[in-house]
C-alpha positions in Angstrom: 8.3 34.4 -13.9 9.6 30.9 -13.1 13.2 30.4 -13.9 14.9 27.0 -14.2 18.4 25.9 -15.3 18.8 24.0 -18.5 17.7 20.3 -18.4 20.2 17.6 -17.8 20.7 15.2 -20.7 20.2 11.5 -19.8 20.1 8.4 -21.9 16.4 8.3 -21.3 16.0 12.0 -22.5 16.2 15.4 -21.0 15.5 15.7 -17.2 15.3 18.2 -14.5 16.3 17.4 -10.9 16.2 13.7 -11.8 12.7 13.8 -13.3 12.2 13.1 -17.0 10.6 16.0 -19.0 6.9 15.4 -20.0 7.5 17.5 -23.0 11.2 16.8 -24.0 11.0 19.2 -27.1 10.1 22.1 -24.9 11.7 24.1 -22.3 11.6 23.3 -18.5 9.3 26.2 -17.9 6.8 24.9 -20.4 6.3 21.4 -18.8 2.9 22.2 -17.2 1.2 21.5 -14.0 2.0 17.8 -13.4 5.6 18.3 -13.8 5.6 21.4 -11.5 3.8 19.3 -9.0 6.2 16.4 -9.1 9.0 19.1 -8.6 7.1 20.5 -5.6 6.6 17.1 -4.0 10.3 16.2 -4.5 11.4 19.5 -2.8 9.1 18.8 0.0 10.9 15.4 0.6 14.2 17.0 0.6 13.2 19.6 3.0 11.6 17.1 5.4 14.9 15.2 5.4 16.8 18.4 6.2 14.4 19.1 9.0 14.9 15.6 10.4 18.6 16.1 10.4 18.6 19.4 12.1 15.8 19.0 14.6 15.2 15.3 15.1 12.4 13.0 14.1 10.2 14.0 16.8 10.1 17.6 16.1 9.8 17.1 12.4 6.8 14.8 12.9 5.0 17.5 14.9 5.6 20.2 12.4 2.9 21.0 9.8 3.9 20.7 6.2 3.2 23.5 3.8 3.2 23.9 0.0 5.8 26.0 -1.7 4.3 29.4 -2.6 5.2 31.2 -5.9 6.9 34.5 -5.3 4.4 37.3 -4.8 4.4 40.4 -6.9 7.2 42.8 -5.7 5.1 45.9 -5.0 5.1 47.3 -1.5 1.3 47.1 -1.3 1.4 43.4 -2.2 4.1 42.6 0.2 2.2 44.3 3.0 -1.1 42.6 2.1 0.6 39.2 2.1 2.3 39.6 5.4 -1.1 40.8 6.9 -3.2 38.0 5.5 -1.0 34.8 5.6 -2.8 32.9 8.4 -0.9 31.2 11.3 -3.7 28.7 11.8 -7.0 27.7 10.5 -9.6 27.7 13.2 -11.2 24.2 13.8 -14.6 23.9 12.3 -17.4 21.3 12.7 -17.6 18.6 10.1 -20.3 19.3 7.5 -23.3 17.1 7.6 -22.8 15.7 4.1 -20.5 15.6 1.1 -19.7 18.9 -0.7 -22.3 19.3 -3.5 -21.1 18.6 -7.0 -21.6 21.8 -9.2 -20.8 23.0 -12.7 -17.4 24.3 -13.3 -19.0 27.0 -15.4 -18.1 28.2 -18.9 -14.8 29.6 -17.8 -12.8 26.7 -16.1 -9.5 27.2 -17.8 -8.9 23.4 -17.3 -8.9 22.4 -20.8 -12.6 21.3 -20.8 -13.7 24.4 -22.5 -10.9 25.9 -24.5 -8.0 27.4 -22.6 -6.0 25.1 -20.3 -4.3 27.0 -17.4 -3.3 23.5 -16.0 -0.8 23.1 -18.9 1.0 26.4 -17.7 4.2 25.9 -15.7 3.7 28.3 -12.7 0.1 27.3 -12.2 1.2 25.6 -8.9 1.3 28.6 -6.5 -0.3 30.1 -3.4 -0.5 33.7 -4.5 -2.8 33.7 -7.5 -3.2 37.5 -8.0 -0.7 37.8 -10.8 -0.8 36.3 -14.3 1.7 33.6 -14.9 5.0 34.6 -16.3 4.1 38.3 -16.4 1.0 40.3 -17.4 -1.5 42.0 -15.2 -2.1 41.6 -11.3 -5.7 41.6 -10.3 -6.6 44.5 -8.1 -9.2 44.3 -5.2 -9.7 43.9 -1.6 -7.2 41.1 -0.3 -8.7 37.8 0.4 -7.0 34.7 1.7 -9.0 31.6 1.4 -8.5 28.1 2.9 -10.1 24.7 2.0 -9.9 21.9 4.4 -10.4 18.6 2.4 -11.7 15.5 4.4 -11.8 12.0 3.0 -15.2 10.5 3.8 -14.0 7.1 2.7 -11.4 7.0 5.3 -13.5 8.2 8.3 -13.1 12.0 7.4 -9.4 11.9 7.8 -7.6 14.9 6.3 -7.3 14.2 2.7 -3.5 14.6 2.5 -1.8 15.0 -0.9 -4.9 15.9 -3.1 -4.3 18.6 -5.6 -6.9 21.5 -5.6 -7.2 23.8 -8.6 -9.2 27.0 -7.7 -10.3 30.0 -9.8 -12.7 32.9 -9.7 -13.6 36.3 -11.4 -11.9 39.5 -10.8 -13.3 42.6 -9.1 -15.0 43.6 -12.4 -16.6 40.2 -12.8 -14.2 39.1 -15.4 -12.6 35.7 -15.8 -9.0 35.5 -17.1 -8.4 33.6 -20.2 -11.9 34.2 -21.4 -13.6 37.7 -20.8 -13.0 40.6 -23.1 -9.7 42.4 -22.3 -8.3 39.7 -20.2 -8.1 36.8 -22.6 -4.3 36.8 -22.3 -4.2 36.9 -18.6 -4.0 34.0 -16.2 -4.6 35.7 -12.9 -6.9 34.3 -10.1 -6.1 30.7 -11.1 -3.8 28.3 -9.2 -3.2 24.8 -7.9 -2.0 23.8 -4.5 -1.5 20.2 -2.9 -3.2 19.6 0.5 -0.8 19.4 3.5 -0.7 17.0 6.3 -4.1 18.6 7.6 -5.8 18.3 4.2 -5.5 22.1 3.8 -4.8 24.3 0.8 -4.5 28.1 1.0 -4.7 30.7 -1.7 -3.7 34.5 -1.6 -6.1 36.3 -3.8 -8.6 39.2 -4.0 -12.3 39.3 -3.1 -14.2 38.5 -6.3 -16.8 40.8 -7.8 -20.5 40.0 -8.2 -21.7 39.6 -11.9 -25.2 39.6 -13.0 -27.1 36.3 -12.3 -24.7 34.7 -9.8 -24.0 35.0 -6.1 -20.3 35.8 -5.3 -18.3 32.6 -5.5 -15.1 30.7 -5.9 -14.7 27.6 -8.1 -12.6 24.7 -7.3 -11.7 21.0 -8.5 -10.2 18.4 -6.4 -8.0 15.7 -7.8 -6.9 12.5 -6.1 -3.2 12.9 -6.8 -1.0 15.4 -8.4 -0.6 13.4 -11.5 -4.4 13.5 -12.1 -4.2 17.3 -12.9 -3.3 16.5 -16.5 -7.1 16.1 -17.3 -10.1 17.8 -15.9 -12.2 14.6 -16.2 -10.0 13.1 -13.4 -11.5 15.5 -10.8 -13.0 13.7 -7.9 -15.1 16.7 -6.9 -16.1 20.0 -8.5 -17.8 22.5 -6.5 -18.1 26.2 -5.6 -17.5 28.3 -2.2 -20.1 30.9 -1.4 -19.2 34.1 0.2 -21.4 35.6 2.9 -23.5 38.6 2.3 -22.2 40.9 5.2 -18.6 40.7 3.7 -19.8 41.1 0.1 -21.9 44.3 1.3 -18.8 45.9 2.8 -16.5 45.1 -0.1 -18.9 46.3 -2.9 -19.2 49.5 -1.0 -15.6 50.3 -1.9 -14.2 51.7 -5.1 -13.0 49.2 -7.8 -16.3 46.9 -7.5 -18.5 49.1 -9.8 -21.8 47.2 -10.4 -21.4 44.6 -7.8 -23.7 46.0 -5.2 -26.4 46.4 -7.9 -25.9 42.9 -9.2 -25.8 41.4 -5.5 -29.1 43.1 -4.8 -30.8 41.2 -7.7 -30.0 37.7 -6.4 -29.7 35.7 -3.1 -28.3 32.5 -2.0 -31.8 30.8 -2.3 -32.4 32.1 -5.9 -28.9 31.4 -7.2 -28.9 28.8 -9.8 -26.0 26.8 -8.1 -26.5 27.5 -4.3 -30.3 27.8 -4.5 -31.0 24.1 -3.7 -30.2 24.6 0.0 -29.0 28.3 0.2 -25.4 27.1 0.2 -25.7 25.3 3.4 -22.6 23.2 2.7 -20.8 25.8 0.7 -20.9 29.0 2.7 -17.5 30.0 3.9 -16.7 31.4 7.3 -15.2 34.8 6.7 -13.5 37.3 9.1 -11.8 40.7 8.4 -12.6 44.0 7.1 -12.0 46.1 4.0 -8.9 47.9 5.4 -6.9 44.9 6.2 -8.6 42.3 4.0 -10.5 39.0 4.5 -9.8 35.5 5.5 -12.3 32.7 4.4 -12.4 29.0 5.3 -14.4 26.2 4.1 -14.3 22.4 5.1 -14.9 20.2 2.2 -15.8 16.5 2.5 -15.1 14.4 -0.5 -16.3 10.9 -1.1 -14.3 8.9 -3.7 -17.0 6.1 -3.5 -19.4 8.3 -5.2 -19.3 9.2 -8.9 -18.7 12.9 -9.6 -21.4 14.7 -11.5 -20.1 18.2 -11.7 -17.9 19.6 -14.5 -17.9 22.2 -17.3 -21.1 23.3 -18.8 -19.4 25.0 -21.7 -20.9 28.2 -23.2 -19.5 31.4 -24.8 -17.2 33.7 -22.9 -18.8 36.7 -21.2 
């Protein structure tokens, strides 16, 4: 759970660390993702200044920036998994042939476009998304760390530094927090990160299950700035990451993924209603690891702000 001191009273209204509260009548912990992101960026600035004073401008310029991560659950198993999976570097990959395809956000986005809005929750800005915000349950499953490297096509495929990425996916049983029966009050497997100087965001999670009718996947939305996360309509890209079959077969042979192997056997990347157009050619992640130590997935995502986004929520009833 996030804890903050009481806000400071100013002539303009209550403020925290010099920033006016978006919701002055509510507690600091209830200000939502945009306020959390501004706090995160402010702390990065302070830390960079400290680094310059201690190590010199040259060393600070060479050091990669990283996003603050929310505290991981305190169990021994979780601590071990986090230590094992946190990557020291993301392998360089070839630039994809085209822009990431626009896809539906599906009926369970949790971005306010179809009911629940996780982006209004303080604490949604986090790297470890396995636990529900502010308490509740922690999603079980084979550990998975996934990294998205965002490239700015309008700027010569330069790293898209500073974009905000919201990612979410189902749990090992194929359920979506905030929507599915039994987990309506949970917010696990949802989180926001701000891209570092290399355009990268990394999330610590669990391998998603496979539910009937869909290939195993992870949803994500890209926002031009941290302030744009206030409204899902501001997303400049909405797409999905596909997981390769070899990793899925291995994970679904373990306990805790009941029904996933059977559901996977009834679909394919070419028959899937999202990836079927090209077999997920631009969305299939590179995955390494095993079921004993967990998996690491990476995907390079090209985004072109010159094209109008066509993805987004399709609505529908919770499953």
